[in-house]
ROTOR-338887 format. One record per residue (C-alpha): chain; z, y, x; residue number from 1; residue in three letters. Coordinates in steps of 0.5 Angstrom, whole numbers, plus 2048, in hexadecimal, padded with zeros to 3 digits. Layout:
<atoms>
<atom chain="A" zz="Z" yy="Y" xx="X" n="NUM" res="ALA"/>
...
</atoms>
This chain:
<atoms>
<atom chain="A" zz="803" yy="84F" xx="831" n="1" res="MET"/>
<atom chain="A" zz="802" yy="848" xx="832" n="2" res="VAL"/>
<atom chain="A" zz="803" yy="842" xx="82D" n="3" res="GLN"/>
<atom chain="A" zz="7FF" yy="83E" xx="82E" n="4" res="TYR"/>
<atom chain="A" zz="7FD" yy="83A" xx="836" n="5" res="SER"/>
<atom chain="A" zz="7F8" yy="834" xx="834" n="6" res="ILE"/>
<atom chain="A" zz="7F7" yy="830" xx="83A" n="7" res="LEU"/>
<atom chain="A" zz="7F1" yy="82C" xx="83D" n="8" res="ILE"/>
<atom chain="A" zz="7F0" yy="828" xx="844" n="9" res="THR"/>
<atom chain="A" zz="7E9" yy="826" xx="844" n="10" res="THR"/>
<atom chain="A" zz="7E6" yy="823" xx="84A" n="11" res="ARG"/>
<atom chain="A" zz="7DE" yy="821" xx="84A" n="12" res="ASN"/>
<atom chain="A" zz="7DC" yy="822" xx="843" n="13" res="ARG"/>
<atom chain="A" zz="7DA" yy="828" xx="842" n="14" res="ALA"/>
<atom chain="A" zz="7D6" yy="826" xx="83B" n="15" res="GLN"/>
<atom chain="A" zz="7DC" yy="822" xx="837" n="16" res="GLU"/>
<atom chain="A" zz="7E0" yy="82A" xx="83A" n="17" res="LEU"/>
<atom chain="A" zz="7DA" yy="82E" xx="836" n="18" res="GLU"/>
<atom chain="A" zz="7DB" yy="82A" xx="831" n="19" res="LYS"/>
<atom chain="A" zz="7E2" yy="82A" xx="830" n="20" res="THR"/>
<atom chain="A" zz="7E2" yy="832" xx="831" n="21" res="LEU"/>
<atom chain="A" zz="7DB" yy="834" xx="82E" n="22" res="ILE"/>
<atom chain="A" zz="7E1" yy="831" xx="828" n="23" res="ALA"/>
<atom chain="A" zz="7E7" yy="835" xx="82A" n="24" res="LEU"/>
<atom chain="A" zz="7E3" yy="83D" xx="82A" n="25" res="LYS"/>
<atom chain="A" zz="7E6" yy="83F" xx="823" n="26" res="ASP"/>
<atom chain="A" zz="7ED" yy="83C" xx="825" n="27" res="ILE"/>
<atom chain="A" zz="7EB" yy="841" xx="82D" n="28" res="LEU"/>
<atom chain="A" zz="7E9" yy="847" xx="82A" n="29" res="LYS"/>
<atom chain="A" zz="7F0" yy="849" xx="829" n="30" res="ARG"/>
<atom chain="A" zz="7F5" yy="84C" xx="82C" n="31" res="PRO"/>
<atom chain="A" zz="7FB" yy="849" xx="82C" n="32" res="ASP"/>
<atom chain="A" zz="7F9" yy="843" xx="82F" n="33" res="VAL"/>
<atom chain="A" zz="7F7" yy="841" xx="836" n="34" res="GLU"/>
<atom chain="A" zz="7F2" yy="83C" xx="83A" n="35" res="CYS"/>
<atom chain="A" zz="7F4" yy="838" xx="840" n="36" res="LEU"/>
<atom chain="A" zz="7EF" yy="834" xx="842" n="37" res="ILE"/>
<atom chain="A" zz="7F0" yy="82F" xx="848" n="38" res="TRP"/>
<atom chain="A" zz="7EA" yy="82E" xx="84C" n="39" res="ASP"/>
<atom chain="A" zz="7EB" yy="828" xx="850" n="40" res="ASP"/>
<atom chain="A" zz="7E6" yy="827" xx="856" n="41" res="GLY"/>
<atom chain="A" zz="7E0" yy="827" xx="852" n="42" res="SER"/>
<atom chain="A" zz="7DA" yy="826" xx="856" n="43" res="VAL"/>
<atom chain="A" zz="7D5" yy="826" xx="84E" n="44" res="ASP"/>
<atom chain="A" zz="7D3" yy="82C" xx="84C" n="45" res="GLY"/>
<atom chain="A" zz="7DB" yy="82E" xx="848" n="46" res="THR"/>
<atom chain="A" zz="7DA" yy="835" xx="84B" n="47" res="GLU"/>
<atom chain="A" zz="7D4" yy="836" xx="849" n="48" res="GLN"/>
<atom chain="A" zz="7D7" yy="835" xx="842" n="49" res="VAL"/>
<atom chain="A" zz="7DD" yy="839" xx="842" n="50" res="LEU"/>
<atom chain="A" zz="7DA" yy="83E" xx="844" n="51" res="MET"/>
<atom chain="A" zz="7D6" yy="83F" xx="83D" n="52" res="ARG"/>
<atom chain="A" zz="7DD" yy="840" xx="83A" n="53" res="PHE"/>
<atom chain="A" zz="7E1" yy="845" xx="838" n="54" res="LEU"/>
<atom chain="A" zz="7E8" yy="846" xx="83A" n="55" res="ASN"/>
<atom chain="A" zz="7EA" yy="841" xx="83E" n="56" res="LEU"/>
<atom chain="A" zz="7EE" yy="840" xx="843" n="57" res="THR"/>
<atom chain="A" zz="7EC" yy="83B" xx="849" n="58" res="VAL"/>
<atom chain="A" zz="7F0" yy="838" xx="84E" n="59" res="ILE"/>
<atom chain="A" zz="7EA" yy="836" xx="853" n="60" res="LYS"/>
<atom chain="A" zz="7ED" yy="82F" xx="858" n="61" res="GLN"/>
<atom chain="A" zz="7E7" yy="82D" xx="85D" n="62" res="GLU"/>
<atom chain="A" zz="7EB" yy="826" xx="85E" n="63" res="SER"/>
<atom chain="A" zz="7EE" yy="822" xx="858" n="64" res="ALA"/>
<atom chain="A" zz="7F5" yy="823" xx="858" n="65" res="ARG"/>
<atom chain="A" zz="7F6" yy="81E" xx="852" n="66" res="GLY"/>
<atom chain="A" zz="7F7" yy="81E" xx="84A" n="67" res="TYR"/>
<atom chain="A" zz="7FE" yy="81E" xx="84A" n="68" res="LEU"/>
<atom chain="A" zz="800" yy="824" xx="850" n="69" res="ALA"/>
<atom chain="A" zz="7FA" yy="827" xx="84C" n="70" res="ALA"/>
<atom chain="A" zz="7FF" yy="828" xx="845" n="71" res="ARG"/>
<atom chain="A" zz="805" yy="829" xx="849" n="72" res="ASN"/>
<atom chain="A" zz="801" yy="830" xx="84C" n="73" res="GLN"/>
<atom chain="A" zz="7FD" yy="832" xx="845" n="74" res="LEU"/>
<atom chain="A" zz="805" yy="831" xx="842" n="75" res="LEU"/>
<atom chain="A" zz="808" yy="835" xx="848" n="76" res="ALA"/>
<atom chain="A" zz="803" yy="83A" xx="848" n="77" res="MET"/>
<atom chain="A" zz="803" yy="83B" xx="83F" n="78" res="ALA"/>
<atom chain="A" zz="805" yy="841" xx="83D" n="79" res="LYS"/>
<atom chain="A" zz="807" yy="840" xx="835" n="80" res="GLY"/>
<atom chain="A" zz="80C" yy="83D" xx="830" n="81" res="LYS"/>
<atom chain="A" zz="806" yy="837" xx="82F" n="82" res="TYR"/>
<atom chain="A" zz="802" yy="833" xx="833" n="83" res="ALA"/>
<atom chain="A" zz="7FC" yy="830" xx="831" n="84" res="ILE"/>
<atom chain="A" zz="7FB" yy="82A" xx="834" n="85" res="SER"/>
<atom chain="A" zz="7F4" yy="826" xx="833" n="86" res="LEU"/>
<atom chain="A" zz="7EF" yy="821" xx="837" n="87" res="ASP"/>
<atom chain="A" zz="7E9" yy="824" xx="838" n="88" res="ASP"/>
<atom chain="A" zz="7E5" yy="821" xx="834" n="89" res="ASP"/>
<atom chain="A" zz="7EA" yy="821" xx="82F" n="90" res="ALA"/>
<atom chain="A" zz="7E9" yy="827" xx="829" n="91" res="GLN"/>
<atom chain="A" zz="7EE" yy="828" xx="823" n="92" res="PHE"/>
<atom chain="A" zz="7EA" yy="826" xx="81D" n="93" res="LEU"/>
<atom chain="A" zz="7EF" yy="829" xx="817" n="94" res="SER"/>
<atom chain="A" zz="7F0" yy="831" xx="816" n="95" res="GLY"/>
<atom chain="A" zz="7F4" yy="836" xx="818" n="96" res="ASN"/>
<atom chain="A" zz="7F8" yy="831" xx="81E" n="97" res="PRO"/>
<atom chain="A" zz="7FC" yy="837" xx="820" n="98" res="LEU"/>
<atom chain="A" zz="7FF" yy="839" xx="81A" n="99" res="SER"/>
<atom chain="A" zz="801" yy="832" xx="818" n="100" res="GLU"/>
<atom chain="A" zz="804" yy="831" xx="820" n="101" res="ILE"/>
<atom chain="A" zz="808" yy="837" xx="81F" n="102" res="GLN"/>
<atom chain="A" zz="80B" yy="836" xx="817" n="103" res="SER"/>
<atom chain="A" zz="80D" yy="82F" xx="819" n="104" res="HIS"/>
<atom chain="A" zz="810" yy="832" xx="821" n="105" res="PHE"/>
<atom chain="A" zz="814" yy="837" xx="81B" n="106" res="GLU"/>
<atom chain="A" zz="816" yy="832" xx="817" n="107" res="LYS"/>
<atom chain="A" zz="819" yy="82D" xx="81C" n="108" res="HIS"/>
<atom chain="A" zz="81D" yy="830" xx="821" n="109" res="PRO"/>
<atom chain="A" zz="81F" yy="82A" xx="825" n="110" res="LYS"/>
<atom chain="A" zz="817" yy="829" xx="825" n="111" res="CYS"/>
<atom chain="A" zz="815" yy="829" xx="82D" n="112" res="GLY"/>
<atom chain="A" zz="80D" yy="826" xx="82C" n="113" res="ALA"/>
<atom chain="A" zz="809" yy="825" xx="825" n="114" res="ILE"/>
<atom chain="A" zz="805" yy="81E" xx="827" n="115" res="ALA"/>
<atom chain="A" zz="7FE" yy="81F" xx="823" n="116" res="PHE"/>
<atom chain="A" zz="7FA" yy="81B" xx="81E" n="117" res="ARG"/>
<atom chain="A" zz="7F5" yy="819" xx="822" n="118" res="ILE"/>
<atom chain="A" zz="7EE" yy="814" xx="821" n="119" res="PHE"/>
<atom chain="A" zz="7EB" yy="810" xx="827" n="120" res="TRP"/>
<atom chain="A" zz="7E3" yy="80F" xx="826" n="121" res="GLY"/>
<atom chain="A" zz="7DB" yy="812" xx="829" n="122" res="GLY"/>
<atom chain="A" zz="7DA" yy="816" xx="821" n="123" res="ASP"/>
<atom chain="A" zz="7DF" yy="819" xx="81C" n="124" res="PRO"/>
<atom chain="A" zz="7E3" yy="815" xx="817" n="125" res="PRO"/>
<atom chain="A" zz="7E0" yy="815" xx="810" n="126" res="GLN"/>
<atom chain="A" zz="7E7" yy="817" xx="80D" n="127" res="SER"/>
<atom chain="A" zz="7EC" yy="81C" xx="810" n="128" res="GLU"/>
<atom chain="A" zz="7F0" yy="81B" xx="80A" n="129" res="GLN"/>
<atom chain="A" zz="7F8" yy="818" xx="80C" n="130" res="THR"/>
<atom chain="A" zz="7FE" yy="815" xx="809" n="131" res="HIS"/>
<atom chain="A" zz="802" yy="815" xx="80E" n="132" res="GLU"/>
<atom chain="A" zz="808" yy="819" xx="810" n="133" res="VAL"/>
<atom chain="A" zz="80C" yy="81C" xx="814" n="134" res="PRO"/>
<atom chain="A" zz="811" yy="81A" xx="819" n="135" res="LEU"/>
<atom chain="A" zz="815" yy="818" xx="81F" n="136" res="VAL"/>
<atom chain="A" zz="812" yy="814" xx="822" n="137" res="VAL"/>
<atom chain="A" zz="813" yy="810" xx="82A" n="138" res="LYS"/>
<atom chain="A" zz="80D" yy="814" xx="82C" n="139" res="GLY"/>
<atom chain="A" zz="806" yy="818" xx="82D" n="140" res="PHE"/>
<atom chain="A" zz="800" yy="817" xx="830" n="141" res="VAL"/>
<atom chain="A" zz="7FD" yy="81B" xx="837" n="142" res="GLY"/>
<atom chain="A" zz="7F6" yy="81D" xx="833" n="143" res="CYS"/>
<atom chain="A" zz="7F8" yy="822" xx="82D" n="144" res="GLY"/>
<atom chain="A" zz="800" yy="824" xx="82D" n="145" res="HIS"/>
<atom chain="A" zz="803" yy="82A" xx="82E" n="146" res="ALA"/>
<atom chain="A" zz="80A" yy="82C" xx="831" n="147" res="TRP"/>
<atom chain="A" zz="80F" yy="832" xx="830" n="148" res="ARG"/>
<atom chain="A" zz="80F" yy="833" xx="836" n="149" res="LEU"/>
<atom chain="A" zz="816" yy="836" xx="836" n="150" res="GLU"/>
<atom chain="A" zz="818" yy="82D" xx="836" n="151" res="ALA"/>
<atom chain="A" zz="813" yy="82C" xx="83B" n="152" res="TRP"/>
<atom chain="A" zz="817" yy="831" xx="840" n="153" res="ARG"/>
<atom chain="A" zz="81D" yy="82B" xx="83F" n="154" res="GLN"/>
<atom chain="A" zz="81C" yy="826" xx="841" n="155" res="ILE"/>
<atom chain="A" zz="817" yy="823" xx="847" n="156" res="PRO"/>
<atom chain="A" zz="80F" yy="824" xx="848" n="157" res="ASP"/>
<atom chain="A" zz="80A" yy="81E" xx="847" n="158" res="TYR"/>
<atom chain="A" zz="80C" yy="81A" xx="84D" n="159" res="PRO"/>
<atom chain="A" zz="806" yy="81A" xx="851" n="160" res="GLU"/>
<atom chain="A" zz="806" yy="814" xx="855" n="161" res="TRP"/>
<atom chain="A" zz="805" yy="810" xx="84E" n="162" res="PHE"/>
<atom chain="A" zz="7FD" yy="811" xx="84F" n="163" res="GLY"/>
<atom chain="A" zz="7FC" yy="811" xx="848" n="164" res="PHE"/>
<atom chain="A" zz="7FF" yy="80D" xx="842" n="165" res="TYR"/>
<atom chain="A" zz="807" yy="80E" xx="83F" n="166" res="GLY"/>
<atom chain="A" zz="807" yy="814" xx="841" n="167" res="GLU"/>
<atom chain="A" zz="808" yy="817" xx="83B" n="168" res="GLU"/>
<atom chain="A" zz="80D" yy="811" xx="839" n="169" res="GLU"/>
<atom chain="A" zz="812" yy="814" xx="83E" n="170" res="VAL"/>
<atom chain="A" zz="811" yy="81C" xx="83D" n="171" res="ALA"/>
<atom chain="A" zz="813" yy="818" xx="835" n="172" res="ALA"/>
<atom chain="A" zz="819" yy="815" xx="837" n="173" res="MET"/>
<atom chain="A" zz="81B" yy="81B" xx="83B" n="174" res="ASP"/>
<atom chain="A" zz="81B" yy="820" xx="836" n="175" res="LEU"/>
<atom chain="A" zz="81F" yy="81A" xx="832" n="176" res="PHE"/>
<atom chain="A" zz="824" yy="81A" xx="838" n="177" res="ALA"/>
<atom chain="A" zz="825" yy="822" xx="836" n="178" res="ASN"/>
<atom chain="A" zz="825" yy="822" xx="82F" n="179" res="GLY"/>
<atom chain="A" zz="81E" yy="824" xx="82D" n="180" res="TRP"/>
<atom chain="A" zz="81A" yy="820" xx="828" n="181" res="GLN"/>
<atom chain="A" zz="813" yy="81D" xx="828" n="182" res="VAL"/>
<atom chain="A" zz="810" yy="81E" xx="822" n="183" res="TRP"/>
<atom chain="A" zz="809" yy="81B" xx="81E" n="184" res="TYR"/>
<atom chain="A" zz="805" yy="820" xx="81A" n="185" res="GLN"/>
<atom chain="A" zz="7FE" yy="81D" xx="817" n="186" res="PRO"/>
<atom chain="A" zz="7FD" yy="825" xx="814" n="187" res="SER"/>
<atom chain="A" zz="7FA" yy="826" xx="81C" n="188" res="ILE"/>
<atom chain="A" zz="7F4" yy="821" xx="81C" n="189" res="LEU"/>
<atom chain="A" zz="7F1" yy="820" xx="823" n="190" res="VAL"/>
<atom chain="A" zz="7EA" yy="81D" xx="823" n="191" res="TRP"/>
<atom chain="A" zz="7EA" yy="81A" xx="82A" n="192" res="HIS"/>
<atom chain="A" zz="7E2" yy="818" xx="82C" n="193" res="ARG"/>
<atom chain="A" zz="7E3" yy="812" xx="830" n="194" res="VAL"/>
<atom chain="A" zz="7E0" yy="80B" xx="82D" n="195" res="ASP"/>
<atom chain="A" zz="7E5" yy="806" xx="831" n="196" res="LEU"/>
<atom chain="A" zz="7E1" yy="801" xx="831" n="197" res="ALA"/>
<atom chain="A" zz="7DB" yy="804" xx="833" n="198" res="ALA"/>
<atom chain="A" zz="7E0" yy="807" xx="839" n="199" res="ARG"/>
<atom chain="A" zz="7E3" yy="800" xx="83B" n="200" res="ALA"/>
<atom chain="A" zz="7DB" yy="7FF" xx="83B" n="201" res="ARG"/>
<atom chain="A" zz="7D8" yy="804" xx="840" n="202" res="ILE"/>
<atom chain="A" zz="7DF" yy="805" xx="844" n="203" res="THR"/>
<atom chain="A" zz="7E0" yy="7FE" xx="846" n="204" res="GLY"/>
<atom chain="A" zz="7E7" yy="800" xx="848" n="205" res="ASP"/>
<atom chain="A" zz="7EC" yy="7FB" xx="843" n="206" res="TRP"/>
<atom chain="A" zz="7F0" yy="7F9" xx="849" n="207" res="ALA"/>
<atom chain="A" zz="7F1" yy="7FF" xx="84B" n="208" res="VAL"/>
<atom chain="A" zz="7F4" yy="802" xx="845" n="209" res="ARG"/>
<atom chain="A" zz="7F7" yy="7FC" xx="844" n="210" res="GLN"/>
<atom chain="A" zz="7FB" yy="7FC" xx="84A" n="211" res="ARG"/>
<atom chain="A" zz="7FC" yy="804" xx="849" n="212" res="ARG"/>
<atom chain="A" zz="7FF" yy="802" xx="842" n="213" res="SER"/>
<atom chain="A" zz="804" yy="7FC" xx="845" n="214" res="LEU"/>
<atom chain="A" zz="807" yy="800" xx="84B" n="215" res="ARG"/>
<atom chain="A" zz="808" yy="806" xx="846" n="216" res="SER"/>
<atom chain="A" zz="80C" yy="803" xx="841" n="217" res="GLY"/>
<atom chain="A" zz="810" yy="7FF" xx="847" n="218" res="TRP"/>
<atom chain="A" zz="811" yy="806" xx="84B" n="219" res="TYR"/>
<atom chain="A" zz="813" yy="808" xx="844" n="220" res="ARG"/>
<atom chain="A" zz="818" yy="803" xx="843" n="221" res="TYR"/>
<atom chain="A" zz="81C" yy="804" xx="849" n="222" res="GLY"/>
<atom chain="A" zz="81B" yy="80B" xx="849" n="223" res="LEU"/>
<atom chain="A" zz="81E" yy="80C" xx="842" n="224" res="LEU"/>
<atom chain="A" zz="822" yy="805" xx="83F" n="225" res="LEU"/>
<atom chain="A" zz="828" yy="804" xx="840" n="226" res="PRO"/>
<atom chain="A" zz="829" yy="7FE" xx="845" n="227" res="MET"/>
<atom chain="A" zz="82A" yy="7F9" xx="841" n="228" res="GLY"/>
<atom chain="A" zz="824" yy="7FB" xx="83C" n="229" res="ALA"/>
<atom chain="A" zz="81F" yy="7FD" xx="842" n="230" res="GLY"/>
<atom chain="A" zz="821" yy="7F5" xx="845" n="231" res="ILE"/>
<atom chain="A" zz="81F" yy="7F2" xx="83E" n="232" res="ARG"/>
<atom chain="A" zz="819" yy="7F6" xx="83C" n="233" res="TYR"/>
<atom chain="A" zz="816" yy="7F5" xx="843" n="234" res="TRP"/>
<atom chain="A" zz="817" yy="7EE" xx="844" n="235" res="THR"/>
<atom chain="A" zz="815" yy="7EC" xx="83C" n="236" res="GLY"/>
<atom chain="A" zz="80E" yy="7F0" xx="83D" n="237" res="SER"/>
<atom chain="A" zz="80D" yy="7EC" xx="844" n="238" res="LEU"/>
<atom chain="A" zz="80E" yy="7E6" xx="841" n="239" res="LEU"/>
<atom chain="A" zz="809" yy="7E9" xx="83B" n="240" res="ALA"/>
<atom chain="A" zz="803" yy="7EA" xx="83F" n="241" res="GLN"/>
<atom chain="A" zz="805" yy="7E4" xx="843" n="242" res="SER"/>
<atom chain="A" zz="804" yy="7DF" xx="83C" n="243" res="ARG"/>
<atom chain="A" zz="7FD" yy="7E3" xx="83C" n="244" res="LYS"/>
<atom chain="A" zz="7FC" yy="7E1" xx="842" n="245" res="ILE"/>
<atom chain="A" zz="7FE" yy="7DA" xx="842" n="246" res="ALA"/>
<atom chain="A" zz="7F9" yy="7D9" xx="83A" n="247" res="LYS"/>
<atom chain="A" zz="7F3" yy="7DC" xx="83E" n="248" res="GLY"/>
<atom chain="A" zz="7F3" yy="7E2" xx="83F" n="249" res="GLU"/>
<atom chain="A" zz="7F2" yy="7E2" xx="847" n="250" res="THR"/>
<atom chain="A" zz="7F0" yy="7E9" xx="847" n="251" res="ARG"/>
<atom chain="A" zz="7F7" yy="7EC" xx="847" n="252" res="LEU"/>
<atom chain="A" zz="7F8" yy="7E9" xx="84D" n="253" res="ALA"/>
<atom chain="A" zz="7F7" yy="7ED" xx="852" n="254" res="LEU"/>
<atom chain="A" zz="7F9" yy="7F4" xx="84E" n="255" res="PRO"/>
<atom chain="A" zz="801" yy="7F0" xx="84C" n="256" res="VAL"/>
<atom chain="A" zz="800" yy="7EF" xx="854" n="257" res="LEU"/>
<atom chain="A" zz="7FE" yy="7F6" xx="855" n="258" res="GLY"/>
<atom chain="A" zz="802" yy="7F9" xx="850" n="259" res="ALA"/>
<atom chain="A" zz="809" yy="7F4" xx="854" n="260" res="THR"/>
<atom chain="A" zz="807" yy="7F7" xx="85A" n="261" res="LEU"/>
<atom chain="A" zz="806" yy="7FF" xx="858" n="262" res="ASP"/>
<atom chain="A" zz="80E" yy="7FE" xx="855" n="263" res="LEU"/>
<atom chain="A" zz="811" yy="7FA" xx="85B" n="264" res="PHE"/>
<atom chain="A" zz="80D" yy="800" xx="860" n="265" res="ARG"/>
<atom chain="A" zz="811" yy="807" xx="85C" n="266" res="HIS"/>
<atom chain="A" zz="818" yy="803" xx="85A" n="267" res="ILE"/>
<atom chain="A" zz="81B" yy="808" xx="85F" n="268" res="THR"/>
<atom chain="A" zz="818" yy="80D" xx="85B" n="269" res="ARG"/>
<atom chain="A" zz="819" yy="80A" xx="854" n="270" res="ILE"/>
<atom chain="A" zz="821" yy="80A" xx="856" n="271" res="GLY"/>
<atom chain="A" zz="821" yy="811" xx="859" n="272" res="ARG"/>
<atom chain="A" zz="81E" yy="815" xx="852" n="273" res="GLU"/>
<atom chain="A" zz="822" yy="80F" xx="84E" n="274" res="ARG"/>
<atom chain="A" zz="824" yy="812" xx="849" n="275" res="ARG"/>
<atom chain="A" zz="826" yy="80F" xx="843" n="276" res="ALA"/>
<atom chain="A" zz="827" yy="80F" xx="83B" n="277" res="LEU"/>
<atom chain="A" zz="82E" yy="80D" xx="83A" n="278" res="SER"/>
<atom chain="A" zz="82F" yy="806" xx="836" n="279" res="PRO"/>
<atom chain="A" zz="830" yy="80A" xx="830" n="280" res="ALA"/>
<atom chain="A" zz="82B" yy="80E" xx="831" n="281" res="GLN"/>
<atom chain="A" zz="826" yy="809" xx="832" n="282" res="PHE"/>
<atom chain="A" zz="827" yy="805" xx="82C" n="283" res="ARG"/>
<atom chain="A" zz="827" yy="80C" xx="828" n="284" res="ARG"/>
<atom chain="A" zz="820" yy="80E" xx="82C" n="285" res="TYR"/>
<atom chain="A" zz="81D" yy="805" xx="82B" n="286" res="ALA"/>
<atom chain="A" zz="81E" yy="806" xx="822" n="287" res="ALA"/>
<atom chain="A" zz="81A" yy="80C" xx="823" n="288" res="LEU"/>
<atom chain="A" zz="813" yy="80B" xx="81F" n="289" res="PRO"/>
<atom chain="A" zz="80D" yy="809" xx="825" n="290" res="GLU"/>
<atom chain="A" zz="808" yy="80E" xx="828" n="291" res="THR"/>
<atom chain="A" zz="801" yy="80F" xx="823" n="292" res="ARG"/>
<atom chain="A" zz="7FC" yy="80F" xx="828" n="293" res="ILE"/>
<atom chain="A" zz="7F7" yy="80C" xx="823" n="294" res="PHE"/>
<atom chain="A" zz="7F5" yy="80F" xx="81D" n="295" res="TRP"/>
<atom chain="A" zz="7EF" yy="80C" xx="817" n="296" res="LYS"/>
<atom chain="A" zz="7EE" yy="80F" xx="812" n="297" res="PRO"/>
<atom chain="A" zz="7F0" yy="80C" xx="80C" n="298" res="GLY"/>
<atom chain="A" zz="7F6" yy="80A" xx="80F" n="299" res="GLN"/>
<atom chain="A" zz="7FD" yy="80B" xx="80C" n="300" res="ARG"/>
</atoms>
C-alpha cells in the first residue's frame, strides 16, 4: 500500500534530475513509496535519463503546461497518505526523512504541511547540525515540503494564473483558514543545489523574477486579506518600491510597472476568487513566525 508519494516536476534539466533520482535510489525501492515525475515538455534528453530508473511513474507532456499546473495534477494523482514535493535539483541530506515526516504528522494531527530545513548552494553544507526546533510558521518553500493529502484536498488548488511565485503563501493561508497548520521541521534537511548569485548572472532574469514576486504578493493581498489590510499592505509595498526607485534603484521601475499592470489585469479574477480571512483570523496569522526559507550552518 502506498504511504508516501514523491512528486517532482522537471523541464529541460536532465542532469540535475539525474542527480536527484540517484540520491533517492534507496527510497524508491520501498514498496510503500511511489514517485511521480512530471516532464513538462523537455527536449534535452530527460526522457532517456528517466528510462534508466525503476519504480517511476512518468507523466510526459509534449508541450509545457507550467509549474503550477504540474503540481496540481501531481497532487491530484498522488495515492499516498503523504505527498513529498521536491524540486528536480533538490535532495535529502538527513537520514530517514520518510519516518521523520510520518512521525511529525502523527504527533501533530492539525499539521497540514511540513516545511523542511533547506540549504541553498552549489556545494553541500560543511555542517548539517542545527539547534533549531520545530514550530508553527506562516508558510513553506516549494523546493522541499510535505503535504498531508487530507489537508490538501480541503483547500483550493494552487492558483495557476500566478505563473510562478507566491503559490505556497496562498496555500498556507488557505490551510490556516481551514484550521490546519504549517510546521517547520528542521530535522528534515534538504539541499537545494542552487547558487543564487551564479543563477542571477547566468539567466539574467532578475527583472522578470522581481515582477513576479511583487505581483504575487499583491494578488495575495486581494485574495486573502481583509479589505482594509489588503489595501494597506498593497499601498505600503508600492510606496516602498517607489522610494527605492527615487533613491536611485531605477532598474526597479519596469518590474513595478509590470506588476501593477498585472494586478489590474487580474482584478476581476481576484474579486471572483476572493476568500479573505476575517480580521481576527488575519491577526492570528500575522502573529505567526515567518516562513523559514534559507538555512545556513551555525544558524540558531
